[in-house]
C-alpha atoms as one frame of an Amber mdcrd trajectory, in Angstrom:
protein
  26.640 -73.882 234.183  29.403 -70.988 233.217  31.637 -70.966 236.768  32.536
 -74.707 236.611  36.080 -75.567 235.097  37.743 -72.099 235.807  40.769 -74.496
 236.620  41.303 -74.508 233.252  40.621 -70.801 233.479  43.623 -69.707 236.258
  46.581 -71.208 237.021  48.961 -70.718 239.068  52.632 -71.721 238.077  54.766
 -74.609 240.515  57.778 -72.304 239.313  59.538 -69.304 238.213  61.030 -71.173
 235.783  57.998 -72.954 234.383  56.194 -69.924 233.785  57.222 -66.008 232.832
  55.079 -62.779 232.622  56.269 -60.067 231.745  54.834 -56.990 229.595  52.968
 -57.765 226.145  55.543 -57.610 223.216  54.886 -55.499 220.659  53.747 -58.414
 218.287  51.407 -59.947 220.451  49.932 -56.890 221.655  49.248 -55.849 218.379
  47.159 -59.423 217.658  45.194 -57.411 220.727  44.673 -54.638 219.606  43.734
 -56.754 216.274  41.341 -59.148 217.650  40.111 -56.043 219.617  39.538 -53.861
 217.014  37.256 -56.808 215.116  34.969 -57.021 217.425  33.761 -53.129 217.825
  34.297 -53.042 214.140  31.625 -56.060 213.942  29.295 -53.859 215.737  27.243
 -51.354 213.477  25.531 -48.994 215.735  24.358 -45.477 215.010  26.761 -43.214
 217.131  29.755 -44.977 218.000  29.989 -46.776 221.372  31.925 -46.254 224.202
  34.133 -49.116 224.441  35.829 -48.084 227.996  31.634 -48.478 229.364  31.627
 -52.117 230.459  28.009 -52.772 230.340  28.531 -51.409 226.365  31.333 -53.949
 226.206  29.964 -57.513 227.366  26.818 -56.280 224.997  28.292 -56.032 222.642
  30.122 -59.595 223.283  26.651 -61.491 223.908  25.951 -59.955 220.686  28.401
 -60.777 218.358  28.393 -64.626 220.349  24.977 -64.698 218.663  27.539 -64.944
 215.075  30.340 -66.472 215.431  30.173 -70.507 214.961  32.070 -73.161 217.075
  35.047 -73.532 214.235  35.327 -69.658 214.148  38.297 -69.726 217.144  39.752
 -66.715 216.401  36.302 -64.529 216.165  35.855 -66.432 219.653  39.413 -65.965
 221.183  38.683 -62.199 220.191  35.234 -61.992 221.911  38.095 -63.243 224.571
  40.395 -59.884 224.129  37.097 -58.021 224.888  36.036 -59.756 227.840  39.489
 -59.666 228.929  39.447 -55.510 229.225  36.898 -55.644 231.290  38.296 -57.469
 233.440  41.108 -55.980 234.063  39.151 -52.532 234.184  36.353 -53.707 237.297
  40.008 -56.142 238.639  42.661 -53.443 238.141  44.449 -56.791 236.822  47.166
 -56.108 233.574  47.494 -57.775 230.182  50.768 -59.567 230.089  52.670 -62.220
 228.089  52.899 -66.013 229.898  55.441 -67.694 227.753  55.221 -71.247 229.102
  55.135 -75.381 228.162  52.041 -74.461 226.356  53.609 -71.882 224.655  53.042
 -67.580 224.178  49.999 -66.408 225.141  48.263 -63.153 226.494  46.818 -63.054
 229.997  45.842 -61.286 233.203  48.599 -60.917 236.235  45.616 -60.439 239.152
  47.925 -60.477 241.694  51.003 -61.938 243.027  53.426 -62.839 240.081  51.824
 -65.666 239.464  47.788 -65.059 239.764  47.115 -65.173 235.821  43.947 -65.688
 233.751  43.746 -66.141 230.650  39.634 -64.431 229.088  41.089 -65.138 225.475
  40.123 -68.499 225.770  37.199 -67.999 228.572  34.672 -67.999 226.121  36.032
 -69.938 223.149  36.778 -73.254 224.470  33.144 -73.214 226.553  31.464 -72.496
 223.024  33.658 -75.220 221.121  32.649 -77.804 223.865  28.928 -77.050 222.987
  27.439 -75.168 226.003  25.698 -71.644 226.197  27.666 -68.453 227.896  25.794
 -65.693 229.223  28.349 -63.669 229.068  26.835 -61.515 231.809  27.148 -64.836
 234.412  30.329 -65.066 233.005  31.821 -62.133 234.012  30.260 -62.416 237.405
  31.739 -65.286 237.972  34.959 -64.199 236.807  35.439 -61.301 238.580  33.979
 -62.618 242.042  36.316 -65.821 241.241  39.860 -63.025 240.690  38.028 -61.183
 243.935  38.412 -63.263 246.089  41.494 -64.833 245.004  43.099 -60.987 245.874
  41.665 -60.830 249.109  43.797 -63.659 250.166
């Protein structure tokens, strides 16, 4: 089920020394933008799509996901960026850069300084593990989990 295994998608650091979240660096922001642009450029539509419409974005992710192979990590993670854009709009989270023992990643900060979600890999990890991904179900589950954490 899509809602299982959220522990690997949300993490809270044990100390500030272990995890630093800051605004996206210029390089990471450029990478995020390139991934976002790939997603939207990959959709053929007769009329321009409203990138700020959450239902449109989730539909685009679902449509493209059907054509992406499990070994196409960059594309899967690009879908995760647009997924994260929807989560950010709905939960009022912000994109940040996280530097920790695992490296540097784009993440969503949705509460305190250490309340982080990693949408970049929310889709890719599931697909690479052979799971079927229902994008809408995953979105609902993650958004609900974030809302519950924000309410604490």
